[in-house]
N, C-alpha and C positions, 0 to 999 in steps of 0.2 A: 593163298594167292589165287586171284581170279584171272584167268587168261581169256582175253576177248579179242575180237577183230573189229576194232573201230565201233561204229554205231550200228552194226548189222542187227537185224531184228532178234536173232537168238542171243546175241550179246546183251542187248537191252533187256530182254526177258530174264536172262541170268542175273543181271545186276538187281533187277526188281525182286526176283524170287529170293535171292540171297539176303537182301535187306529185310524182307518180310519174315524170313525164317529166323534171322538173328533177333529181330524185334520180338517174335513170339517166344523166344528163349530168354528174353530179358537181357539180350546182349546188343541192344541198338547202338551202344557206344563203340562196339567193335567194328572196325572197317578193314576189309580185306585189301591187301596190297594188290592193285590192279596192274596187269601187264598187258599192254596192247601189242599183239604180235605183228600188227602192220608196222608199228614203229620200231619194234625190237624183235625181229624174226629169229635172231640167234638164240633167244630164250627157249625156242622149241627144242633145240639140241641140249641146252644146259639142263632142262627139267624133263626131257623126254616126253613132251606134250605133242600129241599127234593130231588133235582136233580141238576146235573151240566151239563154244565156251568150255572151259575146264576149271574146276575148283581143286586146288592142290593143298594138302595139309602135310606138314612135316612134324614128326614127334621129336622128343628130346634126343632119341637115339639116331635121328637122321633118316628114319624110315618114312617114305612118302606114300600117301594115299591120294588117289585122284578120282573125282566124280566128273564124268563128262556129260555134256548136254546143257539145256537151258535151265536146269535145276527146277523144272516144273513138277517133278515127282516129290511132293512135299515129305512123304514118309522117308524116302531115301535121303533127302537133304537133311532132315532133322536128325536122323540116325548118324549121318556123317559128321554133324556138328555137335551132337549130344555131349560128348565128353569135354567140350569147352565150358560147360556149365559146372562141372564137378570141381 
C-alpha cells in the first residue's frame, strides 16, 4: 500500500520512484494499492501511518513493514521490495 497526500511533490516522487523500482525488478505489472490520506484520513489510525508518503507491506502472518519518505533511496526501496521477486 502506498500512502500519499494528494498530488503533493513528495507523493508524486514516491509514485514515480516506486514504479521505477518495480520495473527494474521486472514487476512493472504490480501496482500498489494507493491510499490518499486526504480522502481517507481514518486509514492513518487503521495502519498506524504517521507520515506520508509511506509504503506499507504486510506478510502472510500479518506483520507490517513500512518505508517512509519519497522512496528516493533506491537501495532501501529495492531491499524493501526484493522478496516480491522470489
